[in-house]
Phi, psi and omega in degrees: 000129179297151180287163186295332178296317178296320179297316178298320178297319179296316178298317178298321179296316178299315179303314181298314181298317179294320179297314180296318179300317181291312183298324183276359173096001179300312180282324180298332181302328179301322183299332179300335181260007179070030181248144170276169180299318181289325176297320177300314180297320179299310183292329177295313180294321178296316180298320181294328183265359182065309177210128184218143177285154181299317183293321178293318178298317177300320179294316181298316185267002183051050177245139177282160184312303183299320179295316180294322178298316178299316181296314181292328175300314180297316181292328176290321177296328178280001180062036178256333177237154175229131176273137178237125181297135177272120181301135178083359179233104188295339180250354187274138177225149167246164184242148173217156179273155178270171177298320180294328177293320179299321179296318178294317181300321179300322179283322182296319188279348184292317183292308180300323180293317181294323177294316179299320178300320179291322180296320185264005185307320183271000181289142169281167178300320181295319179295317179295318178299318178297317180297314179297320179296315179297316180297320179293323176296315180295319178299315181297315180293321179294317177300315178298315180299315182294330180290338182260006180266000000 
């Protein structure tokens, strides 16, 4: 287990990275489309899966039913998501993105991707692989932790 000094340094590094991301407009760019950060994440995951059930999406994003329903209601009113009835399940729906949502996603993703490309430009393949492995471990552990809270 890493010592508490290293953990504090890591937390400070995350704070700094998030602050810089926000200050430079990576996160603010989402606001131009009238989306919150979580709404952006919802449409990204739905788009990646082409069609996804509400319960699976909630599990992926660690969102409870009522919160996810409110978010998807808003996105449906904005004509970014479409609910599709699941045959044989009177209460079940899956979600898919609309064409107008795809257009927004293309614009949303260009800035973070271009910034990330610049950040990793000097990385060797091994450094990038180590970073991705660490990030995936942290994502997995955070998801596990949040499921038990």
